SEZA-47308 format. One record per residue (C-alpha): residue in three letters; x, y, z. Coordinates in nm, 4 decimals, decimal comma. Each point is the difference from the previous one (the first is absolute). Layout:
N
 rest       c1       c2       c3
  ALA        X        Y        Z
...
% end
This chain:
281
 rest       c1       c2       c3
  MET   0,1482  -0,1759   1,4300
  SER   0,2983   0,0545  -0,2048
  LEU   0,2522  -0,1320  -0,2403
  ARG   0,3784   0,0374   0,0669
  VAL   0,1919   0,0072  -0,3153
  LEU   0,3358  -0,1722   0,0879
  ALA   0,1541  -0,0209  -0,3573
  ALA  -0,1386   0,1376  -0,3372
  SER   0,1383   0,0035  -0,3768
  PRO   0,0199   0,3247  -0,1892
  GLY  -0,3390   0,0625  -0,1498
  THR  -0,2060  -0,1248   0,2688
  THR  -0,3047   0,2448   0,0415
  ILE  -0,3604   0,0240   0,1409
  GLN  -0,2616  -0,0252  -0,3053
  ASP  -0,3864  -0,0676   0,0077
  LEU  -0,2150   0,0618  -0,3175
  GLY   0,1557   0,3449  -0,0645
  ARG  -0,1587   0,3673  -0,0541
  PRO  -0,1674  -0,0078  -0,3132
  GLY  -0,1893   0,2786  -0,1744
  LEU   0,2577   0,2649   0,1144
  ARG   0,1863   0,0399  -0,3214
  ALA  -0,1490   0,3222  -0,0943
  ILE   0,2014   0,1516   0,2668
  GLY   0,2913  -0,1995  -0,0933
  ILE  -0,0107  -0,2785   0,2619
  ALA   0,0805  -0,3578  -0,1049
  PRO  -0,2322  -0,2965   0,1030
  SER   0,3082  -0,1880   0,1642
  GLY  -0,1170  -0,2927   0,1852
  ALA   0,0844  -0,3575  -0,0173
  VAL   0,1502  -0,0813  -0,3477
  ASP  -0,1580  -0,3660   0,0172
  GLN  -0,3300   0,1007   0,1222
  GLY  -0,1400  -0,3686  -0,0291
  ALA   0,2581  -0,1078   0,2414
  LEU  -0,0628   0,2818   0,2658
  ARG  -0,3684  -0,0693  -0,0081
  VAL   0,0258  -0,3925   0,0227
  ALA   0,2401   0,0385   0,3216
  ASN  -0,2190   0,2619   0,1399
  ARG  -0,3186  -0,2387  -0,0242
  LEU   0,2010  -0,3035   0,1385
  VAL   0,0390   0,1736   0,3312
  GLY  -0,3230   0,1677   0,0269
  ASN   0,0589   0,3522  -0,1074
  PRO  -0,1742   0,1942  -0,2572
  GLU   0,1821   0,0073  -0,3402
  THR   0,0634   0,3620   0,0479
  ALA   0,2189  -0,0675   0,3161
  ALA   0,3618   0,1274  -0,0101
  ALA   0,2901  -0,2911  -0,0220
  LEU   0,3461   0,0055  -0,0553
  GLU   0,1405  -0,0510  -0,3356
  ILE   0,3425  -0,1741  -0,0121
  THR   0,2067   0,0177  -0,3072
  LEU   0,2150  -0,3287  -0,0372
  GLY  -0,0427  -0,0930   0,3723
  GLY   0,2637   0,0271   0,2588
  LEU  -0,2646   0,1229   0,2923
  ARG  -0,0039  -0,0813   0,3692
  VAL  -0,2819   0,0856   0,2296
  ARG  -0,1015  -0,0674   0,3569
  SER  -0,3731   0,0481   0,1306
  ASP  -0,0536   0,1106   0,3570
  VAL  -0,3299  -0,2316   0,0078
  ASP  -0,1564  -0,2660  -0,1580
  ALA  -0,0757   0,0803  -0,3619
  TRP  -0,1139  -0,1659  -0,3117
  VAL   0,2181   0,0945  -0,3294
  CYS   0,0058  -0,0812  -0,3301
  LEU   0,2842   0,0108  -0,2913
  ALA  -0,1172   0,0050  -0,3657
  GLY   0,1633   0,0915  -0,2984
  ALA   0,3624  -0,0895  -0,1372
  ALA   0,0832  -0,3495   0,1133
  VAL   0,2465   0,0649   0,3196
  PRO   0,1085  -0,2620   0,2611
  ALA  -0,1189   0,1112   0,3431
  TRP   0,0215  -0,1191   0,3583
  ILE  -0,1423   0,0730   0,3207
  ASP   0,3153  -0,0775   0,2069
  ASP   0,0865  -0,3388  -0,1603
  ARG  -0,3292  -0,0986  -0,0963
  PRO  -0,0908   0,0594  -0,4120
  VAL  -0,2776   0,1933  -0,0525
  ASP  -0,2128  -0,0300  -0,3351
  LEU  -0,1032   0,2889  -0,2101
  TRP  -0,3707   0,0683  -0,0651
  ARG  -0,1014  -0,1408   0,3372
  ALA  -0,0823   0,1666   0,3207
  THR   0,2620  -0,0777   0,2657
  LEU  -0,0016   0,0830   0,3798
  LEU   0,2956   0,2103   0,0831
  ARG   0,0466  -0,0592   0,3738
  ALA   0,1019   0,3001   0,2450
  GLY   0,3433   0,0277   0,0108
  ARG   0,0862  -0,2485  -0,2904
  GLU   0,1648   0,1387  -0,3199
  LEU  -0,1074  -0,0409  -0,3688
  THR   0,2868  -0,0230  -0,2417
  LEU  -0,0003   0,0535  -0,3821
  GLY   0,2802  -0,1634  -0,1926
  ILE   0,0623   0,1313  -0,4010
  ALA  -0,2588  -0,0528  -0,2441
  ASP   0,0342  -0,3035  -0,2307
  HIS  -0,2039   0,1932  -0,2723
  GLY  -0,1954   0,2780   0,0176
  VAL   0,0743   0,3501   0,1483
  ARG  -0,2501   0,1259   0,2468
  VAL  -0,1367  -0,1916   0,2741
  TYR  -0,2749   0,1351   0,2524
  LEU  -0,0397  -0,0537   0,3591
  ALA  -0,3308   0,0631   0,1405
  VAL  -0,0715   0,0072   0,3665
  ALA  -0,3332  -0,0297   0,1524
  GLY  -0,1145   0,3597   0,0918
  GLY   0,1968   0,1311  -0,2824
  ILE   0,3194   0,2543   0,0268
  ALA  -0,1686   0,2849   0,1811
  VAL   0,2104   0,3026  -0,0808
  ALA  -0,1647   0,3332  -0,0730
  PRO  -0,1558   0,0389  -0,3487
  VAL   0,1056   0,2609  -0,2194
  LEU  -0,2866   0,1292  -0,2609
  GLY  -0,1642  -0,3173   0,1018
  SER   0,2382  -0,2499  -0,0477
  ARG   0,3082  -0,1667   0,2177
  ALA   0,1736  -0,0558  -0,3327
  THR   0,3897   0,1025  -0,0690
  ASP   0,0491   0,1749  -0,3150
  THR   0,3736  -0,0365  -0,0749
  MET   0,0378   0,2610  -0,2553
  SER  -0,1782   0,2765   0,1725
  GLY   0,0596  -0,1146   0,3544
  LEU  -0,3556   0,0627   0,1012
  GLY  -0,1192  -0,2516   0,2765
  PRO   0,1885  -0,1813   0,2603
  ASP   0,3581  -0,0224  -0,0170
  PRO   0,1763  -0,3474  -0,1701
  VAL   0,0077  -0,2588   0,2807
  VAL   0,3664  -0,0764   0,1682
  ALA   0,1225  -0,1956   0,2689
  GLY  -0,1028   0,1440   0,3547
  VAL  -0,3363   0,1323  -0,0880
  VAL  -0,2932  -0,1049   0,2098
  LEU  -0,3241   0,0144  -0,2146
  PRO  -0,3308   0,0358   0,1617
  VAL  -0,2790  -0,2555  -0,0944
  GLY  -0,3603   0,0352   0,0143
  PRO  -0,2483  -0,2218   0,2104
  PRO  -0,0525  -0,3288  -0,1796
  ALA  -0,3127  -0,1544  -0,1056
  PRO  -0,1030  -0,3355   0,1384
  PRO   0,2727  -0,2888  -0,0881
  PRO  -0,0204  -0,0971  -0,3763
  PRO  -0,0613  -0,3228  -0,1146
  ASN   0,3546  -0,1949  -0,0845
  ASP  -0,0751  -0,0320  -0,3390
  VAL   0,2486   0,0180  -0,2860
  ALA  -0,0913   0,2272  -0,3072
  PRO  -0,0029  -0,1690  -0,3376
  TRP   0,2707   0,2063  -0,1183
  THR   0,3507  -0,0928  -0,1000
  THR   0,2870   0,2454  -0,1217
  PRO   0,0635  -0,0671  -0,3669
  ARG   0,3055  -0,0915  -0,1500
  GLY   0,1559   0,0353  -0,3543
  PRO  -0,0379   0,2544  -0,2867
  ALA  -0,2981   0,2416   0,1091
  THR  -0,2690   0,1212  -0,2519
  VAL  -0,1940   0,3003   0,0269
  ARG  -0,2741   0,1145  -0,2100
  VAL   0,0314   0,3586  -0,1316
  ARG  -0,2495   0,2562  -0,1953
  ARG   0,1186   0,2322  -0,2626
  GLY   0,1155   0,3182   0,1344
  PRO  -0,1224   0,3592  -0,0756
  ARG   0,3404   0,0955  -0,2014
  LEU   0,0218  -0,3233  -0,2235
  ASP   0,0062   0,2350  -0,3000
  ARG   0,3313   0,1416   0,1005
  PHE   0,1471  -0,3397  -0,0569
  ALA   0,1294  -0,1708  -0,3223
  PRO  -0,2783  -0,2445  -0,1547
  GLU   0,1959  -0,3078   0,1079
  ALA   0,0609   0,1194   0,3969
  TRP  -0,3252  -0,1714   0,0939
  ARG   0,1041  -0,3199  -0,1384
  VAL   0,3373   0,0267   0,1575
  LEU  -0,1434   0,0747   0,3352
  THR  -0,2488  -0,2588   0,0096
  GLY   0,2260  -0,2633  -0,1686
  SER   0,3276   0,0203   0,1735
  GLU   0,1136  -0,1470   0,3485
  TRP   0,0881   0,2905   0,2277
  THR   0,2718  -0,0137   0,2889
  VAL  -0,0473   0,1910   0,3134
  SER   0,3117   0,2372   0,0469
  ALA   0,1681   0,0806   0,3086
  GLN  -0,1936   0,3285   0,0037
  ALA  -0,3089  -0,1136   0,1979
  ASP  -0,1784   0,1071   0,2996
  ARG  -0,3295   0,1179   0,1535
  VAL   0,0175   0,3150  -0,2770
  GLY   0,0212  -0,2438  -0,3115
  VAL   0,1651  -0,2768  -0,1744
  ARG   0,2301   0,0479  -0,3140
  LEU  -0,0138  -0,2590  -0,2496
  ASP   0,3106  -0,1126  -0,2109
  GLY  -0,0528  -0,1361  -0,3439
  PRO  -0,0503   0,1369  -0,3746
  GLN  -0,0206   0,3705  -0,0742
  LEU  -0,3579   0,1209  -0,0457
  SER   0,0561   0,2262  -0,3147
  ARG  -0,1746   0,3498  -0,0124
  ALA  -0,1663   0,1589  -0,2725
  ASP  -0,0596   0,3231   0,1404
  THR   0,3129   0,1222   0,2230
  THR  -0,1237   0,3731   0,0878
  GLU  -0,0936   0,0428   0,3835
  LEU  -0,2808  -0,0395   0,1632
  PRO  -0,1580   0,2659   0,2703
  SER  -0,0135  -0,2147   0,3363
  GLU  -0,3379  -0,1871   0,0431
  GLY  -0,1586  -0,2112   0,2598
  MET   0,1309  -0,3487   0,0854
  VAL  -0,1579  -0,3206   0,1654
  ILE   0,1593  -0,3047   0,1620
  GLY   0,0756  -0,2422  -0,2949
  ALA   0,0651   0,2598  -0,2704
  LEU   0,2993  -0,0935  -0,2213
  GLN   0,1858   0,3048  -0,0633
  VAL   0,2644  -0,0106  -0,2688
  PRO   0,2867   0,2258   0,0508
  PRO   0,2677   0,0869  -0,2918
  SER   0,1827  -0,3237   0,0455
  GLY  -0,2810  -0,1716  -0,1220
  ARG  -0,0231  -0,2652   0,3194
  PRO  -0,3575   0,0279   0,1704
  VAL  -0,0533   0,0944   0,3804
  ILE  -0,2926  -0,1391   0,1425
  LEU  -0,1254   0,2379   0,3155
  LEU  -0,0903  -0,1493   0,3214
  ALA  -0,1761   0,1369   0,3148
  ASP   0,2672   0,2746   0,0874
  GLY   0,0417   0,0905  -0,3681
  PRO  -0,0337   0,3860  -0,0970
  VAL  -0,3806   0,1416  -0,0611
  THR   0,1334   0,1592  -0,3186
  GLY   0,2442  -0,0857  -0,2708
  GLY   0,1394   0,1156  -0,3420
  TYR   0,1060  -0,3049  -0,1565
  PRO  -0,2761  -0,1581  -0,2430
  VAL  -0,2360  -0,2809   0,1478
  ILE   0,0041  -0,2844  -0,2536
  ALA  -0,1915  -0,2652   0,2249
  VAL  -0,1791   0,0036   0,3514
  VAL   0,0207  -0,3224   0,2063
  ALA  -0,3502  -0,1699   0,0418
  ALA  -0,0931   0,0886   0,3771
  ALA  -0,0586  -0,3825   0,0729
  ASP   0,3536  -0,0556  -0,0902
  ARG   0,1802   0,2730   0,1875
  ASP   0,0675  -0,2151   0,3267
  VAL   0,2073  -0,2187  -0,2408
  LEU   0,2635   0,3197  -0,0234
  GLY   0,0299   0,0050   0,3535
  GLN   0,1743  -0,3289   0,0298
  LEU   0,2430   0,0820  -0,3063
  ARG   0,3831  -0,0211   0,0915
  PRO   0,2886   0,0863  -0,2197
  GLY   0,0731  -0,2575  -0,2739
  ASP  -0,3732  -0,1057   0,0200
  ARG  -0,1410  -0,0568  -0,3609
  LEU  -0,3326   0,1490  -0,0740
  ARG  -0,2243  -0,0184  -0,2879
  LEU  -0,2821   0,2598  -0,0988
  ARG  -0,2953  -0,1299  -0,1849
  GLU  -0,2756   0,2205  -0,1280
% end
């Protein structure tokens, strides 16, 4: 079984839950930025949550299956059709052999996940099928003309709708105090958690830069490079924080003022330039 890609937007990659536990040898975890959406899409087509799927940035995908296949879209709110018939997100849908699934452009949110029963069966690298866009580890980005192998599917899933929606409006994520808070002026934490930030145009799988007030430093001396984690808020000399995401570097020298709570990281995966964001302790 295979899935033929007829059209793909830049930023379309293969992702699973990543390759955690390898930072000590310099390898980022990668994997889906919105892991909740990936898990639900996989479950709705009968896959294990760890199966690989397509992560599509903003939409613009067109694919065709060579056999009947259950598929599910989850994540950003994107219009989709099989031929001329609309397709619901967060629901398993049967894609008949030879029919085309087309995604428009997302109304809100950034990343939508396409899971297919059996999972995308490219060869794993270091235990994962995830693409690391920063290092180039894993499968190549998905482009038009690629034929993707699909594994043997489980029994057909129930045609249920997940109790999920794609949120709209300003987002809020919870943060913990970071290990280098002492490097900042006393008011910096109040400014960080009391302001509304705007996602800048510099936002991808590596990280999201926020525009807003400057976070003043009390200590401007250089730090030696130290370990980073997903959700770390590094503050470069500009005073505007950068939140590291799945393909972010494993080390960095800018002080970390805060770290996003693990349970809220999926929210970061759906932020697009111009979106507003609040950080709460």
